[in-house]
Residue frames relative to the residue before (quaternion, step in Angstrom):
aa qw qx qy qz dx dy dz
M 1.0000 0.0000 0.0000 0.0000 0.00 0.00 0.00
F 0.1341 -0.7873 0.6011 0.0297 3.55 -1.01 0.91
T 0.4365 -0.6975 0.5049 0.2607 3.54 -1.34 0.06
G 0.4601 -0.6808 0.4488 0.3513 3.58 1.21 -0.33
I 0.5320 0.5582 -0.4409 0.4594 3.57 1.22 0.40
V 0.3210 -0.7802 0.5120 0.1617 3.56 -0.23 1.34
E 0.3266 -0.7721 0.5181 0.1697 3.58 -0.80 1.04
T 0.7853 -0.1312 0.1277 0.5914 3.56 0.99 -0.81
L 0.4358 -0.6447 0.5516 0.3003 3.51 -1.35 0.22
G 0.1594 -0.7452 0.6386 0.1069 3.52 -1.24 0.62
V 0.2876 -0.7181 0.5999 0.2043 3.56 -1.33 0.22
L 0.4286 -0.6799 0.5369 0.2564 3.53 -0.94 0.98
S 0.1371 -0.8440 0.5162 0.0486 3.55 -0.19 1.25
K 0.8001 0.0127 0.0007 0.5998 3.59 1.16 -0.53
V 0.0531 -0.7707 0.6350 0.0074 3.54 -1.03 0.92
T 0.0180 -0.8154 0.5765 -0.0492 3.53 -0.66 1.17
E 0.3856 -0.6950 0.5483 0.2601 3.58 -0.91 0.84
V 0.0234 -0.7639 0.6449 -0.0017 3.54 -1.01 0.92
D 0.7081 -0.4316 0.3182 0.4594 3.56 -1.27 0.19
Q 0.8676 0.0244 -0.0617 0.4928 3.58 -0.75 1.11
G 0.8334 0.0681 -0.0648 0.5446 3.61 1.03 0.60
L 0.5182 -0.6054 0.4990 0.3404 3.51 -1.24 -0.66
R 0.2167 -0.6698 0.6809 0.2020 3.52 -1.39 0.35
V 0.0448 -0.7971 0.6022 0.0058 3.57 -0.78 1.02
E 0.1844 -0.7407 0.6354 0.1168 3.48 -1.20 0.75
I 0.1286 -0.7970 0.5897 0.0203 3.54 -0.84 1.07
S 0.2380 -0.7536 0.5987 0.1303 3.57 -0.83 1.05
T 0.0877 0.7929 -0.5988 0.0712 3.55 -1.01 0.84
D 0.2800 -0.7180 0.6104 0.1828 3.49 -1.21 0.66
G 0.4158 0.7659 -0.4086 0.2710 3.54 1.33 0.20
V 0.7002 -0.5079 0.3681 0.3409 3.45 -1.48 -0.11
F 0.3060 0.7911 -0.4802 0.2236 3.56 0.49 1.14
D 0.1705 0.7745 -0.5708 0.2126 3.53 1.00 0.90
G 0.8090 0.3051 -0.2114 0.4558 3.55 -1.04 0.77
V 0.5125 0.6213 -0.4323 0.4055 3.60 1.25 -0.08
T 0.0669 -0.8008 0.5952 -0.0009 3.54 -0.93 0.96
P 0.6488 -0.4880 0.3814 0.4421 3.60 -1.18 0.32
G 0.7163 0.3802 -0.3224 0.4882 3.55 -0.94 0.98
D 0.5747 0.5807 -0.3821 0.4319 3.59 1.24 -0.32
S 0.4178 -0.6832 0.5418 0.2553 3.56 -1.24 0.50
I 0.0192 -0.7454 0.6663 0.0009 3.53 -1.19 0.74
A 0.3398 -0.6963 0.5856 0.2385 3.58 -1.06 0.76
V 0.0764 -0.7718 0.6312 -0.0041 3.56 -0.78 1.15
N 0.7971 -0.1526 0.0237 0.5837 3.57 -0.29 1.31
G 0.7358 -0.4446 0.2232 0.4595 3.56 0.99 0.87
V 0.6116 0.5213 -0.3577 0.4756 3.60 1.27 0.06
C 0.3688 -0.7289 0.5361 0.2128 3.58 -0.71 1.08
L 0.0444 0.7952 -0.5991 0.0827 3.56 -0.57 1.25
T 0.4263 -0.6919 0.5318 0.2381 3.55 -1.26 0.54
V 0.4152 -0.6794 0.5489 0.2545 3.55 -0.93 0.96
V 0.1359 -0.8134 0.5617 0.0660 3.59 -0.75 1.03
E 0.7995 0.0267 -0.0022 0.6000 3.57 1.22 -0.40
I 0.1058 -0.7763 0.6190 0.0543 3.57 -1.11 0.71
S 0.0712 0.7755 -0.6235 0.0689 3.54 -0.98 0.90
F 0.8111 -0.1751 0.0565 0.5551 3.58 -0.33 1.31
N 0.8008 -0.2319 0.1664 0.5266 3.65 -0.43 -1.11
Q 0.5439 0.5988 -0.3936 0.4367 3.58 1.24 0.54
L 0.0994 -0.7456 0.6556 0.0665 3.56 -1.01 0.91
S 0.1666 -0.7835 0.5929 0.0824 3.58 -0.97 0.90
F 0.0684 -0.7860 0.6143 -0.0112 3.52 -1.11 0.87
D 0.2737 -0.6981 0.6270 0.2112 3.55 -1.22 0.55
I 0.1432 -0.7842 0.6011 0.0572 3.56 -0.93 0.95
S 0.3630 -0.7634 0.4973 0.1954 3.56 -0.61 1.17
A 0.6561 -0.5002 0.3896 0.4093 3.55 -1.29 0.32
E 0.6255 0.5453 -0.3324 0.4483 3.60 1.04 -0.75
T 0.6636 0.4849 -0.3017 0.4832 3.57 0.94 -0.86
L 0.6339 0.5171 -0.3360 0.4668 3.61 1.00 -0.74
R 0.6542 0.5308 -0.3126 0.4389 3.57 0.98 -0.80
R 0.7727 0.4035 -0.1791 0.4561 3.58 0.96 -0.89
T 0.7772 0.3244 -0.1665 0.5128 3.60 1.21 -0.30
S 0.6329 -0.5365 0.3948 0.3947 3.55 -1.29 0.18
L 0.4714 0.6731 -0.4555 0.3424 3.61 1.21 -0.07
R 0.4972 0.6410 -0.4349 0.3910 3.62 1.25 -0.20
Q 0.6992 0.4301 -0.2665 0.5051 3.60 1.21 -0.45
T 0.2499 0.8098 -0.4974 0.1857 3.55 1.29 0.39
R 0.0691 0.7819 -0.6156 0.0697 3.53 -0.94 0.95
E 0.5814 -0.5923 0.4303 0.3549 3.54 -1.12 0.71
G 0.7578 0.3509 -0.2966 0.4633 3.53 -1.04 0.90
A 0.5439 0.6291 -0.3996 0.3856 3.59 1.22 -0.31
R 0.3741 -0.7012 0.5578 0.2394 3.60 -1.08 0.71
V 0.0818 -0.7992 0.5952 0.0170 3.53 -1.04 0.84
N 0.4674 -0.6585 0.5205 0.2775 3.54 -1.21 0.66
L 0.0938 -0.8068 0.5827 0.0258 3.57 -0.95 0.91
E 0.0870 0.7817 -0.6146 0.0613 3.55 -1.06 0.84
R 0.3692 -0.6929 0.5732 0.2344 3.53 -1.02 0.83
P 0.5883 -0.5719 0.4075 0.4009 3.62 -1.15 0.42
V 0.5510 -0.5927 0.4816 0.3365 3.51 -1.29 0.52
T 0.2372 -0.7340 0.6105 0.1797 3.56 -1.20 0.52
L 0.6591 -0.5102 0.3563 0.4223 3.58 -1.20 0.24
A 0.6757 0.4686 -0.2930 0.4879 3.59 1.22 -0.36
S 0.5516 0.6333 -0.3850 0.3826 3.62 1.27 -0.06
R 0.4832 -0.5885 0.5480 0.3462 3.51 -1.34 0.35
L 0.3226 -0.7104 0.5902 0.2070 3.54 -1.14 0.68
G 0.0915 -0.8709 0.4826 0.0171 3.54 0.33 1.31
G 0.7433 0.3390 -0.2042 0.5394 3.58 1.13 -0.54
H 0.5827 -0.5032 0.3993 0.4978 3.57 -0.33 -1.28
L 0.6579 -0.5067 0.3517 0.4322 3.59 -1.21 0.18
V 0.0095 -0.7826 0.6175 -0.0777 3.53 -0.63 1.27
Q 0.2927 -0.7993 0.5016 0.1541 3.58 -0.66 1.07
G 0.4099 -0.6823 0.5000 0.3412 3.55 1.09 -0.62
H 0.5510 0.5571 -0.3937 0.4806 3.56 1.30 0.46
V 0.2775 -0.8076 0.5026 0.1350 3.55 -0.12 1.34
D 0.3324 -0.7518 0.5415 0.1760 3.58 -0.93 0.96
A 0.7899 -0.1073 0.1277 0.5902 3.57 0.99 -0.82
T 0.3541 -0.6600 0.5888 0.3038 3.51 -1.31 0.11
G 0.1578 -0.7580 0.6265 0.0895 3.52 -1.17 0.71
Q 0.3878 -0.7071 0.5364 0.2490 3.53 -1.30 0.03
L 0.4570 -0.6542 0.5338 0.2795 3.50 -1.14 0.74
I 0.1864 -0.8382 0.5093 0.0566 3.56 -0.38 1.29
E 0.8156 -0.0473 0.1291 0.5620 3.53 0.86 -1.04
V 0.0537 -0.7530 0.6547 0.0381 3.54 -1.18 0.72
L 0.0006 0.8029 -0.5941 0.0491 3.55 -0.66 1.16
A 0.4752 -0.6528 0.5099 0.2969 3.55 -0.98 0.90
A 0.0129 -0.7732 0.6336 -0.0241 3.56 -1.05 0.85
G 0.7647 -0.1840 0.0703 0.6136 3.54 0.22 1.30
E 0.7884 -0.2311 0.1939 0.5361 3.58 -0.68 -1.05
G 0.6807 0.4667 -0.2705 0.4956 3.54 1.31 -0.23
F 0.4153 -0.6944 0.5336 0.2461 3.54 -1.29 -0.39
N 0.2543 -0.6951 0.6429 0.1969 3.52 -1.24 0.56
V 0.1039 -0.8155 0.5692 -0.0075 3.54 -0.61 1.20
R 0.1826 -0.7812 0.5917 0.0792 3.58 -0.84 1.04
I 0.1106 -0.7863 0.6079 0.0055 3.54 -0.89 1.08
G 0.2754 -0.7332 0.5990 0.1667 3.57 -0.92 0.93
F 0.0331 -0.8049 0.5925 0.0034 3.58 -1.08 0.73
P 0.6175 -0.5257 0.4080 0.4194 3.63 -1.19 0.38
P 0.5271 -0.6936 0.3833 0.3069 3.64 -0.62 1.07
E 0.6101 0.5788 -0.3702 0.3946 3.63 1.06 -0.62
F 0.6595 0.4863 -0.3244 0.4725 3.62 1.20 -0.22
G 0.4231 0.7409 -0.4352 0.2875 3.57 1.30 -0.09
R 0.6174 0.5746 -0.3517 0.4061 3.59 1.07 -0.66
Y 0.6885 0.4677 -0.2788 0.4791 3.62 1.20 -0.39
I 0.6731 0.4839 -0.2810 0.4836 3.59 1.26 -0.22
V 0.0109 -0.8054 0.5919 -0.0280 3.57 -0.82 1.03
E 0.5682 -0.5833 0.4530 0.3630 3.53 -1.12 0.67
K 0.8181 0.1577 -0.2020 0.5148 3.56 -0.96 1.03
G 0.5221 0.6144 -0.4149 0.4217 3.58 1.29 0.29
S 0.5708 -0.5922 0.4501 0.3477 3.57 -1.32 0.21
I 0.0646 0.7574 -0.6485 0.0388 3.50 -1.25 0.66
A 0.2733 -0.7435 0.5813 0.1863 3.59 -1.09 0.63
V 0.0577 -0.7700 0.6354 0.0030 3.56 -0.87 1.03
D 0.8118 -0.1036 -0.0123 0.5746 3.58 -0.49 1.25
G 0.7272 -0.4599 0.2314 0.4541 3.56 1.03 0.86
I 0.5721 0.5742 -0.3890 0.4378 3.60 1.27 0.07
S 0.3629 -0.7183 0.5507 0.2217 3.58 -0.81 1.00
L 0.0688 0.8119 -0.5684 0.1141 3.57 -0.56 1.22
T 0.3981 -0.6903 0.5552 0.2384 3.54 -1.33 0.30
V 0.4138 -0.6887 0.5335 0.2642 3.59 -0.88 0.92
A 0.2339 -0.7955 0.5502 0.0989 3.58 -0.65 1.20
K 0.7765 0.0040 0.0185 0.6299 3.59 1.06 -0.79
L 0.1364 -0.8104 0.5685 0.0375 3.54 -1.15 0.64
G 0.0864 -0.7708 0.6299 0.0412 3.54 -0.99 0.93
E 0.7548 -0.3815 0.2728 0.4586 3.60 -1.28 -0.17
D 0.8200 0.0643 0.0034 0.5688 3.55 1.00 -0.82
W 0.7022 0.3540 -0.2680 0.5566 3.58 1.17 0.64
F 0.0448 -0.7543 0.6483 0.0934 3.50 -1.34 0.34
E 0.2991 -0.7351 0.5782 0.1895 3.53 -1.27 0.44
I 0.1223 -0.7576 0.6375 0.0685 3.50 -1.19 0.70
A 0.3264 -0.7271 0.5712 0.1962 3.57 -1.05 0.79
I 0.1476 -0.8195 0.5528 0.0316 3.55 -0.56 1.18
I 0.3066 -0.7446 0.5663 0.1758 3.56 -0.76 1.09
P 0.6833 -0.5081 0.3204 0.4150 3.62 -1.17 0.48
H 0.6251 0.5448 -0.3545 0.4321 3.64 0.93 -0.79
T 0.6770 0.4803 -0.2918 0.4752 3.61 0.86 -0.94
W 0.6251 0.5477 -0.3323 0.4459 3.59 1.01 -0.80
R 0.7180 0.4407 -0.2507 0.4769 3.58 0.95 -0.91
S 0.7571 0.4481 -0.2065 0.4282 3.58 1.00 -0.86
T 0.7200 0.3675 -0.2364 0.5392 3.60 1.26 0.01
N 0.6580 -0.5298 0.3677 0.3887 3.54 -1.32 0.05
L 0.4178 0.7483 -0.4527 0.2459 3.63 1.23 -0.20
S 0.6702 0.5289 -0.3095 0.4186 3.58 0.91 -0.89
G 0.7058 0.4610 -0.2650 0.4682 3.61 1.18 -0.43
L 0.5398 0.6441 -0.4024 0.3631 3.58 1.25 -0.10
E 0.3277 -0.7273 0.5673 0.2045 3.55 -1.13 0.66
L 0.6208 -0.5210 0.4117 0.4167 3.58 -1.17 0.47
G 0.7650 0.3137 -0.2732 0.4917 3.57 -0.94 0.94
A 0.4794 0.6760 -0.4370 0.3496 3.58 1.27 -0.18
D 0.4418 -0.6667 0.5321 0.2777 3.55 -1.13 0.71
V 0.0650 -0.7652 0.6392 0.0424 3.57 -1.14 0.71
N 0.4751 -0.6576 0.5079 0.2898 3.53 -1.22 0.54
I 0.1106 -0.7876 0.6046 0.0437 3.57 -0.90 0.91
E 0.0126 -0.7479 0.6637 0.0071 3.53 -1.02 0.93
V 0.2959 -0.7578 0.5567 0.1685 3.56 -0.64 1.13
D 0.6577 -0.4972 0.3843 0.4154 3.55 -1.28 0.28
V 0.4403 -0.7350 0.4516 0.2492 3.59 -0.57 1.16
I 0.5669 0.6046 -0.3954 0.3958 3.59 1.08 -0.57
A 0.6242 0.5496 -0.3389 0.4398 3.61 1.00 -0.77
K 0.6681 0.5023 -0.3065 0.4554 3.57 0.98 -0.81
Y 0.6426 0.5090 -0.3190 0.4757 3.59 1.04 -0.74
V 0.6352 0.5200 -0.3288 0.4669 3.60 0.96 -0.85
E 0.6368 0.5327 -0.3279 0.4507 3.61 0.91 -0.88
K 0.6836 0.4892 -0.2944 0.4547 3.57 0.84 -0.95
L 0.6565 0.5102 -0.3100 0.4612 3.58 0.96 -0.82
M 0.6558 0.5134 -0.3096 0.4588 3.58 1.00 -0.80
R 0.6132 0.5544 -0.3527 0.4384 3.62 1.07 -0.57
R 0.6605 0.4993 -0.3033 0.4716 3.58 1.18 -0.61
């Protein structure tokens, strides 16, 4: 379980095709003391298992299923990625409950300056619209954000300068895929109501 508060950025330093997926190495100068193989890390909002550690490099294996369902299928060397360790019972929950289980990929449609920040519009598959509410929580590439505006197949998020500088959002190009995780509470409520 994560909170959507990105701890640091990493850089994809090496991407290698392996049987049924990829092995990726991520370089980071971030705060990953104490991380050991077998630990979970959210990489752009995708919960991955650390398989190897070497100095400031973390290695992960990404399955074909994960590649199919997330933007990690477009993984390329040099790309910046958001990194977060899992929350502990002693941690503050600064964002919202984020599982690292991506529901869909969306596309970056528009970025408009808004004072010192930015209004960012993300397109999403319309079938996920029932889980997204204005002023509700949503995770985009693992970042806990608040939906500022909502359309049939898009939502907008207001990005403050700190978030713009501290995450991968500032490096994305229009049309780029992003990972979207809706608020898990909405999915549980829907299932309970069906019964």
